C-alpha positions as CSV (number, residue, x, y, z in Angstrom):
1,X,141.4,116.3,100.1
2,X,142.6,119.8,99.2
3,X,140.0,122.6,99.5
4,X,138.7,124.3,96.4
5,X,139.3,128.0,95.8
6,X,136.2,130.1,96.2
7,X,134.5,131.4,93.1
8,X,134.1,134.9,94.5
9,X,137.8,135.1,95.3
10,X,139.6,133.4,92.4
11,X,137.2,132.2,89.6
12,X,140.0,130.9,87.3
13,X,141.6,128.9,90.1
14,X,138.3,127.6,91.2
15,X,137.6,126.4,87.7
16,X,140.9,124.6,87.5
17,X,140.5,123.1,91.0
18,X,137.2,121.5,90.0
19,X,138.7,120.0,86.9
20,X,141.6,118.6,89.0
21,X,139.7,117.4,92.0
22,X,136.7,116.0,90.2
23,X,139.2,114.1,88.0
24,X,137.8,115.5,84.7
25,X,141.0,116.3,82.8
26,X,144.6,117.4,83.0
27,X,147.2,118.9,80.6
28,X,149.0,116.7,78.2
29,X,152.8,116.6,77.7
30,X,152.6,118.8,74.6
31,X,151.8,122.4,75.4
32,X,148.1,123.1,75.1
33,X,146.9,119.5,74.8
34,X,144.3,117.9,77.1
35,X,144.0,114.5,78.6
36,X,140.3,113.8,79.3
37,X,140.0,111.4,82.2
38,X,137.3,108.7,82.4
39,X,134.8,110.8,84.5
40,X,135.2,113.8,82.2
41,X,135.0,111.7,79.2
42,X,131.8,110.1,80.6
43,X,130.2,113.6,80.5
44,X,131.3,114.0,76.9
45,X,129.8,110.5,76.0
46,X,126.5,111.6,77.4
47,X,126.6,114.8,75.4
48,X,127.7,113.0,72.3
49,X,125.1,110.2,72.5
50,X,122.2,112.5,73.2
51,X,123.2,115.1,70.6
52,X,123.9,112.5,68.1
53,X,120.4,111.2,68.4
54,X,119.0,114.7,67.8
55,X,121.3,115.2,64.7
56,X,120.2,111.9,63.2
57,X,116.5,112.7,63.9
58,X,116.9,115.7,61.5
59,X,118.1,113.4,58.6
60,X,121.8,113.7,58.9
61,X,124.2,110.8,58.6
62,X,127.5,110.3,60.3
63,X,130.7,110.0,58.2
64,X,134.5,110.5,58.7
65,X,136.9,112.7,56.8
66,X,140.7,112.9,56.8
67,X,142.8,114.5,59.6
68,X,145.4,115.9,57.2
69,X,144.3,118.4,54.5
70,X,146.5,119.7,51.6
71,X,147.4,123.3,52.3
72,X,146.2,124.2,48.8
73,X,142.7,123.3,49.8
74,X,142.6,126.1,52.5
75,X,144.1,128.6,50.0
76,X,141.2,128.1,47.6
77,X,138.9,130.1,49.9
78,X,140.9,133.3,50.7
79,X,138.8,134.5,53.7
80,X,138.9,131.0,55.2
81,X,142.7,130.6,55.1
82,X,143.2,134.1,56.3
83,X,140.9,133.5,59.3
84,X,142.6,130.3,60.3
85,X,146.2,130.9,59.3
86,X,147.4,132.0,62.9
87,X,146.0,128.7,64.4
88,X,147.2,126.2,61.8
89,X,149.5,123.3,62.6
90,X,151.3,122.4,59.3
91,X,153.1,119.1,58.5
92,X,156.1,119.6,56.2
93,X,157.9,116.3,56.6
94,X,156.7,112.6,56.7
95,X,158.5,109.3,56.4
96,X,161.8,111.0,56.8
97,X,161.3,113.1,53.7
98,X,160.0,116.6,52.9
99,X,156.5,116.5,51.6
100,X,155.7,117.7,48.1
101,X,152.9,119.8,49.5
102,X,152.5,120.8,53.2
103,X,149.6,119.2,55.0
104,X,147.4,121.0,57.5
105,X,146.2,119.2,60.6
106,X,142.4,119.7,60.5
107,X,141.3,122.9,62.1
108,X,137.9,122.4,60.7
109,X,136.7,120.3,57.7
110,X,134.9,122.7,55.3
111,X,137.7,122.3,52.6
112,X,138.2,118.6,52.6
113,X,134.5,117.9,52.8
114,X,133.7,120.2,49.9
115,X,136.4,118.5,47.8
116,X,134.4,115.3,48.3
117,X,131.1,117.1,47.7
118,X,132.4,118.1,44.3
119,X,132.8,114.4,43.5
120,X,129.5,113.4,45.0
121,X,127.1,116.1,43.7
122,X,126.2,116.2,40.0
123,X,122.4,116.4,39.8
124,X,119.6,118.0,41.8
125,X,118.7,114.3,42.7
126,X,121.9,114.3,44.8
127,X,120.6,117.0,47.0
128,X,120.4,117.8,49.8
129,X,123.6,116.2,51.2
130,X,123.4,116.1,55.1
131,X,126.5,114.8,56.9
132,X,128.0,115.0,60.3
133,X,131.3,113.8,61.8
134,X,132.5,113.4,65.3
135,X,136.2,114.1,65.3
136,X,139.2,115.9,66.8
137,X,140.6,119.1,65.5
138,X,143.8,121.1,66.1
139,X,144.1,124.9,66.5
140,X,147.3,126.5,67.8
141,X,145.9,128.4,70.8
142,X,148.1,131.2,72.3
143,X,146.4,131.0,75.7
144,X,145.2,127.3,76.3
145,X,142.7,126.5,79.0
146,X,141.4,123.1,79.7
147,X,138.1,122.5,77.8
148,X,137.7,126.1,76.8
149,X,140.7,126.5,74.5
150,X,143.1,123.7,73.9
151,X,145.4,122.9,71.0
152,X,143.4,119.7,70.2
153,X,139.8,119.3,71.2
154,X,136.8,117.0,70.3
155,X,133.8,118.1,68.5
156,X,131.1,117.4,66.0
157,X,130.8,119.3,62.7
158,X,127.8,119.1,60.4
159,X,128.1,120.0,56.7
160,X,125.3,120.3,54.2
161,X,124.7,121.2,50.6
162,X,121.3,122.4,49.2
163,X,119.8,123.5,45.9
164,X,118.7,127.0,47.2
165,X,119.7,129.6,49.6
166,X,116.4,129.3,51.4
167,X,117.0,125.7,52.0
168,X,120.4,126.4,53.3
169,X,119.2,129.2,55.7
170,X,116.4,126.9,57.0
171,X,119.0,124.3,57.7
172,X,121.4,126.6,59.5
173,X,118.5,127.9,61.7
174,X,117.1,124.4,62.3
175,X,120.4,123.2,63.6
176,X,120.8,126.3,65.8
177,X,117.4,125.4,67.2
178,X,118.5,121.8,67.9
179,X,121.6,123.2,69.8
180,X,119.4,125.6,71.7
181,X,117.0,122.9,72.8
182,X,119.8,120.6,73.7
183,X,121.8,123.1,75.8
184,X,118.8,124.4,77.6
185,X,116.9,121.1,78.3
186,X,120.0,118.7,78.9
187,X,122.8,121.1,80.0
188,X,120.3,123.3,81.9
189,X,122.0,126.5,80.6
190,X,119.9,129.5,79.6
191,X,121.9,130.2,76.4
192,X,120.8,132.9,74.1
193,X,120.9,132.8,70.3
194,X,121.5,135.4,67.7
195,X,123.7,136.3,64.7
196,X,127.4,137.2,64.7
197,X,128.5,140.6,63.4
198,X,130.7,140.5,60.2
199,X,133.8,141.0,62.5
200,X,132.9,137.9,64.6
201,X,131.6,135.6,62.0
202,X,133.2,132.3,60.9
203,X,135.9,132.8,58.1
204,X,134.3,132.1,54.8
205,X,130.6,132.3,55.9
206,X,127.9,134.7,54.7
207,X,126.3,134.5,58.2
208,X,127.1,133.0,61.5
209,X,124.5,132.2,64.2
210,X,125.7,131.6,67.7
211,X,124.6,130.3,71.2
212,X,126.0,132.4,74.0
213,X,126.0,131.3,77.7
214,X,126.6,133.5,80.6
215,X,129.0,132.1,83.2
216,X,128.8,132.7,86.9
217,X,131.7,135.3,86.7
218,X,129.6,137.3,84.3
219,X,131.6,136.4,81.2
220,X,130.1,135.1,78.0
221,X,131.0,131.7,76.5
222,X,130.2,130.9,72.8
223,X,128.8,127.4,73.1
224,X,128.0,126.6,69.5
225,X,127.7,128.1,66.1
226,X,125.8,127.5,62.8
227,X,126.9,129.0,59.5
228,X,125.3,130.0,56.3
229,X,128.3,129.5,53.9
230,X,126.4,130.8,50.8
231,X,128.3,129.7,47.7
232,X,131.7,130.7,48.8
233,X,133.1,127.1,49.1
234,X,130.9,125.8,46.3
235,X,132.6,128.2,43.9
236,X,136.1,127.5,45.4
237,X,135.6,123.7,44.9
238,X,133.3,123.9,41.8
239,X,130.4,122.1,43.5
240,X,127.8,122.3,40.7
241,X,124.5,120.5,40.2
242,X,122.3,120.1,37.2
243,X,118.7,121.3,37.8
244,X,115.6,119.6,36.4
245,X,115.5,122.1,33.5
246,X,119.2,121.2,32.6
247,X,120.6,124.5,33.9
248,X,123.8,124.3,36.1
249,X,124.1,125.9,39.5
250,X,126.5,126.1,42.4
251,X,125.1,124.5,45.6
252,X,124.3,126.5,48.8
253,X,125.9,125.3,52.0
254,X,126.0,125.2,55.8
255,X,128.2,124.0,58.6
256,X,127.6,123.9,62.3
257,X,129.3,122.4,65.4
258,X,129.8,122.2,69.2
259,X,132.7,120.9,71.1
260,X,134.0,119.7,74.5
261,X,133.9,123.4,75.4
262,X,130.4,122.4,76.6
263,X,132.0,120.6,79.5
264,X,133.7,123.8,80.5
265,X,130.3,125.6,80.2
266,X,128.7,123.2,82.6
267,X,131.4,123.6,85.2
268,X,131.3,127.4,85.1
269,X,127.5,127.8,84.8
270,X,126.6,125.3,87.6
271,X,129.5,124.6,89.9
272,X,129.6,125.9,93.4
273,X,132.2,126.3,96.1
274,X,131.8,122.5,96.9
275,X,132.5,121.3,93.4
276,X,130.6,120.3,90.3
277,X,126.7,120.3,90.1
278,X,126.0,118.1,87.1
279,X,122.6,118.2,85.4
280,X,121.2,114.8,85.8
281,X,120.5,114.5,82.0
282,X,124.2,114.5,81.2
283,X,125.7,113.1,84.5
284,X,127.7,109.8,83.8
285,X,126.6,108.8,87.3
286,X,123.2,110.1,88.3
287,X,123.0,108.3,91.6
288,X,125.8,107.1,93.8
289,X,125.0,104.6,96.6
290,X,127.3,105.0,99.6
291,X,127.2,102.3,102.2
292,X,128.7,103.0,105.6
293,X,131.6,100.8,106.7
294,X,130.3,98.4,109.3
295,X,130.8,95.0,110.7
296,X,127.3,94.4,109.6
297,X,127.4,93.3,105.9
298,X,123.8,94.6,105.3
299,X,124.5,98.2,104.3
300,X,126.7,97.0,101.4
301,X,124.3,94.2,100.4
302,X,121.3,96.6,100.4
303,X,123.4,99.2,98.5
304,X,123.8,96.8,95.7
305,X,120.1,95.9,95.7
306,X,119.2,99.6,95.5
307,X,121.6,100.0,92.6
308,X,120.0,97.2,90.7
309,X,116.5,98.5,91.3
310,X,117.5,101.9,90.2
311,X,119.3,100.6,87.0
312,X,116.1,98.7,86.2
313,X,114.5,102.2,85.9
314,X,117.2,103.3,83.4
315,X,119.1,105.4,86.0
316,X,122.9,105.5,85.8
317,X,124.1,104.2,89.2
318,X,127.4,103.5,90.9
319,X,128.0,101.8,94.3
320,X,130.9,103.3,96.2
321,X,132.8,100.3,97.5
322,X,135.8,102.3,98.8
323,X,135.1,101.3,102.4
324,X,138.7,101.7,103.5
325,X,138.2,105.5,103.1
326,X,136.3,107.5,105.8
327,X,132.6,108.1,105.1
328,X,133.3,111.9,105.2
329,X,136.1,111.7,102.7
330,X,133.9,109.7,100.3
331,X,130.9,112.0,100.6
332,X,133.1,115.0,99.8
333,X,134.7,113.3,96.8
334,X,131.2,112.6,95.3
335,X,130.1,116.1,96.1
336,X,133.0,117.5,94.2
337,X,132.2,115.2,91.2
338,X,128.6,116.6,91.2
339,X,126.7,113.4,91.3
340,X,123.1,114.6,91.3
341,X,121.8,112.3,94.1
342,X,123.7,110.5,96.8
343,X,122.0,107.6,98.7
344,X,123.6,106.9,102.1
345,X,123.0,103.5,103.6
346,X,123.8,102.6,107.3
347,X,122.7,100.1,109.9
348,X,120.5,102.7,111.7
349,X,118.8,103.6,108.4
350,X,118.1,99.9,107.6
351,X,116.6,99.5,111.2
352,X,113.9,102.0,110.2
353,X,113.7,100.6,106.6
354,X,114.9,103.9,105.2
355,X,117.9,105.6,103.7
356,X,119.2,109.1,103.6
357,X,119.2,111.0,100.3
358,X,121.4,113.9,99.5
359,X,120.4,116.2,96.5
360,X,123.6,117.7,95.2
361,X,122.3,120.9,93.6
362,X,120.8,122.2,96.9
363,X,122.9,120.1,99.3
364,X,119.7,119.0,101.0
365,X,119.2,115.8,103.0
366,X,115.9,113.8,102.9
367,X,115.0,110.6,104.6
368,X,113.2,108.2,102.3
369,X,111.5,104.8,102.8
370,X,113.0,101.9,101.0
371,X,109.8,100.7,99.5
372,X,109.3,104.0,97.6
373,X,112.9,104.8,96.9
374,X,112.9,104.5,93.1
375,X,110.0,106.9,92.7
376,X,111.6,109.3,95.2
377,X,115.0,109.2,93.3
378,X,113.3,109.8,90.0
379,X,111.5,112.8,91.3
380,X,114.6,114.3,92.8
381,X,116.5,113.9,89.5
382,X,113.6,115.7,87.6
383,X,113.5,118.4,90.2
384,X,117.3,118.9,90.2
385,X,117.4,119.2,86.4
386,X,114.6,121.7,86.3
387,X,116.1,123.7,89.2
388,X,119.4,124.1,87.6
389,X,117.9,125.5,84.5
390,X,115.7,127.9,86.4
391,X,118.7,129.1,88.4
392,X,120.7,129.6,85.2
393,X,117.8,131.4,83.5
394,X,117.2,133.7,86.6
395,X,121.0,134.5,86.7
396,X,121.1,135.3,83.0
397,X,118.1,137.6,83.2
398,X,119.3,139.4,86.3
399,X,122.7,139.9,84.8
400,X,121.4,141.4,81.6
401,X,121.6,145.2,81.6
402,X,120.7,148.2,79.4
403,X,123.1,151.0,79.7
404,X,121.9,154.6,78.9
405,X,125.3,155.9,77.8
406,X,128.6,154.5,76.6
407,X,130.3,156.0,79.8
408,X,127.7,154.3,81.9
409,X,128.5,151.0,80.1
410,X,132.3,151.4,80.6
411,X,131.9,151.9,84.3
412,X,129.2,149.2,84.8
413,X,130.9,146.4,82.9
414,X,134.0,146.6,84.9
415,X,132.2,146.5,88.2
416,X,129.5,144.1,87.2
417,X,130.2,141.9,84.1
418,X,127.2,140.4,82.3
419,X,125.1,140.8,79.1
420,X,124.8,144.5,78.1
421,X,122.1,145.2,75.5
422,X,122.7,148.3,73.4
423,X,121.9,149.8,69.9
424,X,125.0,149.8,67.8
425,X,125.8,151.0,64.2
426,X,127.6,147.9,63.1
427,X,130.8,149.6,61.9
428,X,134.1,147.9,62.7
429,X,135.5,151.0,64.4
430,X,132.8,150.7,67.2
431,X,133.4,147.1,67.7
432,X,137.1,147.8,67.9
433,X,136.4,150.4,70.5
434,X,134.5,147.9,72.6
435,X,137.6,145.7,72.6
436,X,140.1,148.5,73.3
437,X,138.2,150.3,76.0
438,X,136.1,147.7,77.7
439,X,137.8,144.4,76.8
440,X,134.4,143.4,75.5
441,X,132.8,142.2,72.2
442,X,129.5,141.9,70.5
443,X,128.4,138.4,71.3
444,X,125.3,138.4,69.1
445,X,122.8,140.8,67.5
446,X,119.0,140.7,67.6
447,X,118.6,137.8,70.0
448,X,115.0,136.5,70.2
449,X,115.6,135.6,73.9
450,X,115.6,139.3,74.6
451,X,111.9,139.3,73.7
452,X,111.3,136.3,76.2
453,X,113.0,138.3,78.9
454,X,110.8,141.3,78.3
455,X,113.8,143.5,77.2
456,X,112.4,144.6,73.9
457,X,110.2,147.3,75.3
458,X,113.0,148.8,77.4
459,X,115.4,148.7,74.3
460,X,112.7,150.4,72.2
461,X,112.5,153.1,74.8
462,X,116.2,153.7,74.7
463,X,116.2,153.6,70.9
464,X,113.4,156.2,70.8
465,X,115.1,158.5,73.4
466,X,118.3,158.5,71.4
467,X,116.5,158.4,68.1
468,X,117.9,155.0,67.1
469,X,121.5,156.1,67.7
470,X,124.5,153.8,68.2
471,X,125.5,154.0,71.9
472,X,129.2,154.4,71.0
473,X,129.3,156.9,68.1
474,X,125.8,158.4,67.8
475,X,125.3,157.3,64.2
476,X,122.1,155.5,63.2
477,X,121.8,152.1,64.9
478,X,121.8,149.0,62.6
479,X,120.7,146.5,65.2
480,X,120.5,145.7,68.9
481,X,123.7,144.1,70.2
482,X,124.4,141.9,73.2
483,X,127.8,142.9,74.5
484,X,129.9,141.1,77.1
485,X,133.4,140.2,78.2
486,X,134.0,136.7,76.9
487,X,136.2,133.6,77.1
């Protein structure tokens, strides 16, 4: 088995090596497309199932909407079509004939869903409308990268309609909170939340809220977004309801989503030089039982017995039956795949009524008695999940900096990428300067997680020293920004 590149030497190649050797995905025959292999799709299935439960618990119902959208639908909301036009895939011919109207292959579903909302919503009794769909979307990416940016990818997108702006804002923030809890508790990534600047917000939205994770190379990754759409699409598609007093009003709306990009986040946030380290909560295989090849049939027999006893506890288990491969090869293969716990069963182990356990996140070995194995494995899975989050949280806090000048920031971010917290004026020219001079962007503003990390007092000190000045231009600061290089 080929060796992985080292993260410290070539992070992009290391990322690609893990995807390849862990058999997660590979490129499709059309440029920018992705083939998600069974093991990679197993991770997505866990994400999808567990997030879907949370979405339904908040009152949303799943639906499905068309892949093809009339181009005129996108043109109804000017900012929306302008924002997506460079990424659109457009169908002009079908059935051997030129179409009367071009069809856009779904880049996102606001327009077609709002067309349907205009049919479904007539009265205040019809509100709120809370729907979600699991689907694929197509965006013509210039620089595709597996899981992070591909021409076609999988996601969920929620769409809602409400009677008031307060209800819509509450919905957008509630779903941001659902994402935050899920990413932190299940993916074990210490993502931060905040609002996007006007430059970075979703095309057609009044406000965009984001979750930003910090990857091990110090770059930020946008892991999910939630949008207050205001009444922009409601006006474009004439979505009007009659209130109790007989007056007529446009609805207020939200949309929100996460995608298979989360798999890329897990790789880059948790992987090490030996492969994946999957959080047990989303691992398609939480425990692999590896019997040693032997003339004695007992290791294989006991391996299957162990698997059944663990499955009775609700643990996802696989028995490695590839006995024709060397034990070392098999161990490395499962280590690359990031299975949280490995159970090794050999004749000597059975002679002492024990097995060897290997905890993947720490690469630690532990001998455990067979009669208490289920309890021991459950404990290891809980500890591994908690340890991965604590490691991510510690990394994020250690890699969050507060520069005291723009020159200090420019020098520091090149040497030491991470989250840089600074006062900023909010003008487009300063955001453009970040991109031009630092290849960085404002990831979010006014993140509440900064308070959790104790940065607020430090930031207040800088603001007071500089009298609330933008770090770039010296004008009055509008907010506190988290700036980073990003994927």
